[in-house]
C-alpha positions as CSV (number, residue, x, y, z in Angstrom):
1,M,-71.2,118.1,38.9
2,N,-73.4,115.7,41.4
3,A,-76.2,114.2,40.3
4,T,-78.7,116.8,41.4
5,E,-77.1,119.6,39.9
6,R,-78.2,120.8,36.5
7,P,-75.9,122.5,33.7
8,P,-77.1,126.1,33.3
9,L,-79.8,126.8,30.6
10,L,-79.8,130.3,28.2
11,V,-83.9,130.5,27.5
12,F,-84.1,131.9,24.0
13,I,-87.3,133.8,23.2
14,P,-87.3,135.1,19.1
15,A,-89.8,137.7,18.9
16,R,-89.5,139.4,15.3
17,G,-91.9,142.6,15.1
18,Q,-92.2,142.2,11.6
19,S,-94.2,139.4,11.4
20,K,-96.5,139.3,8.2
21,S,-100.0,138.3,9.7
22,V,-99.8,139.9,12.6
23,P,-97.3,142.6,13.2
24,R,-96.0,142.8,16.8
25,K,-97.5,139.4,17.6
26,A,-95.4,139.2,20.6
27,L,-97.1,142.5,21.9
28,Q,-100.5,141.1,21.4
29,P,-102.6,140.0,24.2
30,V,-103.4,136.2,25.0
31,N,-105.7,135.7,28.0
32,G,-105.1,139.5,29.3
33,K,-101.7,139.8,29.1
34,P,-98.9,140.4,26.0
35,L,-98.0,137.2,24.5
36,L,-94.4,137.8,25.2
37,L,-95.2,138.0,28.8
38,H,-96.3,134.7,29.1
39,A,-92.7,133.3,28.0
40,I,-90.9,135.5,29.9
41,H,-92.8,134.4,33.2
42,T,-92.5,130.7,32.4
43,A,-88.9,131.2,32.0
44,Q,-88.4,133.2,34.9
45,Q,-90.1,130.9,36.9
46,S,-87.6,127.7,35.6
47,A,-85.3,126.7,38.5
48,V,-82.7,126.0,35.8
49,A,-82.4,129.1,33.5
50,A,-79.2,131.0,33.6
51,R,-80.0,133.2,31.5
52,I,-83.1,134.6,29.7
53,V,-82.6,136.4,26.1
54,V,-85.1,138.1,23.9
55,S,-83.8,138.3,20.3
56,T,-85.6,141.4,18.5
57,E,-85.5,143.8,15.7
58,D,-88.4,146.0,17.0
59,A,-87.6,148.8,19.6
60,A,-90.9,148.4,21.2
61,I,-90.6,144.6,21.9
62,A,-87.1,145.2,23.1
63,A,-88.3,147.8,25.6
64,Y,-90.9,145.7,26.6
65,A,-88.6,142.7,27.4
66,R,-86.0,144.8,29.2
67,L,-88.7,146.5,31.6
68,R,-89.8,142.5,32.7
69,G,-85.7,142.5,33.6
70,V,-84.9,140.2,30.7
71,E,-81.6,140.6,28.4
72,V,-82.4,141.7,25.1
73,I,-80.1,140.9,22.2
74,D,-80.8,143.5,19.3
75,R,-81.4,141.0,16.0
76,P,-79.7,143.0,12.8
77,A,-82.6,143.6,10.3
78,H,-81.2,141.1,7.5
79,L,-82.0,138.4,10.3
80,A,-85.5,139.4,10.6
81,A,-86.6,138.7,7.0
82,D,-89.1,136.5,5.9
83,N,-86.5,133.9,4.5
84,I,-84.3,133.6,7.5
85,T,-83.9,130.2,9.3
86,L,-84.4,129.9,13.2
87,A,-81.3,128.2,13.1
88,E,-79.5,131.6,11.9
89,V,-81.1,133.3,14.2
90,I,-80.1,131.0,17.1
91,N,-76.4,130.9,15.9
92,H,-76.5,135.0,16.2
93,V,-77.9,134.5,19.9
94,I,-75.1,132.3,20.2
95,Y,-72.6,134.1,19.3
96,A,-73.8,137.7,20.5
97,T,-74.4,136.5,24.2
98,G,-71.2,134.4,24.2
99,W,-72.5,131.4,25.4
100,D,-70.6,128.2,26.1
101,G,-73.2,126.3,27.8
102,D,-74.2,123.0,26.8
103,L,-78.0,123.9,27.0
104,L,-80.6,126.4,25.1
105,M,-84.0,126.0,25.2
106,L,-86.4,127.7,22.6
107,Q,-89.2,129.3,24.6
């Protein structure tokens, strides 16, 4: 790799449907667009994102992400509970995608 090349990057967007405060928060509008769409557009405009992955246990969020051309990792229900750490979800995404790159960005 020369000095101008960048290593591939996995962009990870967590989007839990069972938020206690605002259910399906990722689909709620912010400035006229669903919050999830803002994250997806930002990742898609990146010149270095090799893969964009949304992790969710929610069927509506998964369908929305897939319609926008984003890879979806179906998160098991036990990883969508309130007591689960982000590190546990990241580990699941790395395992589920088979990602072996050096860079992962949380969006």
